[in-house]
Steps between C-alpha positions, in 0.01 A plus 500: 500500500560147625633257240270203430645157559539274199214245515736215410724597794195506730398151385850359559524667841159366603598149394824516703310620806250215457781246474664646808187454705378157392787334313531370145307177552194663657500782244497246218209320665312828538538580130405147394185490712382830350455329162205271414595134534421373149576138588265509799226659289537233232486226763188652654323523163597140421344393829183691410470308173570165669265555794181392320486202265212665315750754368598272214737741325624848581771745406629830636731732308651810660512746211772705670748225584393228257468249785264211420331271753275225373310178559455255212559789258509310170227245569206551267175570683145582400533863402134599504480860377862587571565369147349828378829672588658296219216573258564868574871451429415345162259781410749771602756336272249512213440869571874574523555337160209703353299190417230632734409831657295586806215599270507181292161330499412228746149371436289819533762676711873574490814327621520764775150407618579129493824519695337734754220252564748210516715665768258713702203260504690178420258452211568189291360611164804696382770238576281231344463721191878547486556123517235434235638774273873425524501137607640350819806370312594850381463649847690209656786536251528871573503451877770233477705723269519768769592262780182360655400135535176562313141453609368179349719210605159361596276579200190483721588792726747784521791442735786721610767521768584745775830564323334590168251728672789675673680538168204653320439742787869592505477572126209736563682668788819554299297643209262703716590826321382356168158650424335166422639330809410802713140466381498130590646564847234765555234238431668255737504763774123537469393138438203422718612187689711648779466271801830319438835678467352855503323426830826393664704815438447876532691556174357539151474162326470417130381140493299234324309233685393159381231287659331181391354232726723501809804651329564859608803670344627856508799654325591862555751781508504673840610861459648534849798718589701193404273359228459127461314235307295237681338194348287266712330192353269315741261206507212385724388860557155658490634856497823703488558518877807273483653721229433802719664330801808409296527860380472636854771261619729599211443867585590436864818317402616802300481746792 
């Protein structure tokens, strides 16, 4: 019976042969070029965000490496219905502290029904009920206590930032094994407005859109092989085609 070579010995021998043929410098270059160029990817994504002035704010977070690329990330913008991600965070905290349950009453339905309609259909009744029931000041104080800028710097309309939307999505991603968060992410994966981020990638997306007047925003978790968060906040738009284009360009920059 022939004795098998030690795999470590084979690796060392192969490396020496490689060095003998092409030299140390070229071998190092060969190894380096086999890895994704993170700096080049970040630069490309930055250029995507900067390419259109109607992309007012945007943020990308690679959930594998932690790399963040952004444009005006902390500037407060009209949130439209993306603020419902923060209403969900508040309600999940109430459930976690046993002040509410999924079967607690909401008008003639349950909290589960209300949050489903809010996320899947972007219905406004449930978040307005939450604000009326708990008070904007209470919700605002909670959100600031867990690290967000809040929603009502302008009392006349909800505002948020690309950075805060990224943070709340990252919270949901990191807690995705929690049963309550898993339920919420399931709703986000099936929400009905899917011509923005979901249309720009072949991967599964859990997202929440916001649209009012010419503001078109989308904030989502893209469950790619290397998952990432993408937030795009636009103005002067009649549909989500610009959000889709940004997503496609981000996808291409990651290849």
